[in-house]
C-alpha positions in Angstrom: 10.4 31.7 21.7 8.0 28.8 21.1 6.1 28.1 18.0 2.5 27.2 18.3 0.9 25.1 15.6 -2.1 22.9 15.0 -1.8 19.1 14.6 -2.2 19.5 10.9 0.6 22.1 10.6 2.9 19.9 12.7 2.3 17.0 10.4 3.1 19.1 7.3 6.2 20.5 8.9 7.5 17.1 10.1 6.8 15.6 6.6 8.8 18.5 5.1 11.7 17.8 7.4 11.5 14.1 6.7 12.0 14.7 3.0 15.2 16.7 3.4 18.4 14.9 2.5 20.7 16.0 5.3 19.4 15.9 8.9 21.0 15.5 12.3 18.1 13.2 13.6 17.5 9.5 13.5 15.2 9.1 10.5 13.5 6.0 11.9 12.6 7.9 15.1 11.4 10.8 13.1 9.2 8.6 10.9 7.8 6.9 14.0 7.0 10.3 15.5 5.3 11.4 12.3 3.2 8.3 12.1 2.1 8.6 15.8 1.3 12.3 15.4 -0.7 11.6 12.2 -2.7 8.8 14.0 -3.4 11.0 17.0 -4.2 14.1 15.0 -6.7 12.2 12.8 -8.9 11.6 15.8 -8.8 15.3 17.0 -10.3 16.5 13.7 -14.1 16.6 14.3 -16.1 14.5 11.9 -19.8 14.3 11.4 -21.4 11.1 12.7 -22.8 8.8 10.0 -26.6 8.8 9.9 -28.1 5.5 11.1 -30.2 3.3 8.8 -33.9 3.6 9.3 -34.1 0.2 11.0 -31.8 1.3 13.9 -32.5 3.5 16.9 -30.3 6.4 17.9 -28.9 9.6 16.4 -25.9 8.3 14.3 -22.7 6.3 14.5 -19.0 7.1 14.7 -17.5 7.7 11.2 -14.4 5.9 12.3 -15.5 2.7 14.1 -19.3 2.7 13.5 -20.3 2.6 17.2 -23.9 3.9 17.6 -24.9 6.9 19.7 -28.2 7.3 21.5 -27.9 11.0 22.1 -25.9 13.9 20.8 -24.4 15.0 24.1 -21.0 13.2 23.6 -18.2 15.0 21.8 -15.9 12.0 21.4 -16.5 8.4 20.6 -16.1 6.3 23.7 -14.8 3.4 21.7 -12.1 4.9 19.5 -11.7 8.5 20.6 -12.9 10.2 17.4 -14.0 13.8 17.9 -17.6 14.3 16.8 -19.3 17.3 15.2 -23.1 17.2 15.8 -23.8 20.6 14.2 -26.2 20.7 11.3 
């Protein structure tokens, strides 16, 4: 039986395991896995683009790396991979 969970739930569970005193896993590898999952999961969570200043052209910029977008058809930043939420 497999357990399905979101990135956020996986991060919480791995952090819970990491805090336990007795484990049969290499703590350095576990820590590295948690760090990588946290980094990857952060980009999967959709974030609203930042509105552009009045002097710029376009619809907004990436909330992570500040790359500007001309239209709202893209769902991910092509520069850093951040998921974008264009809903009002």
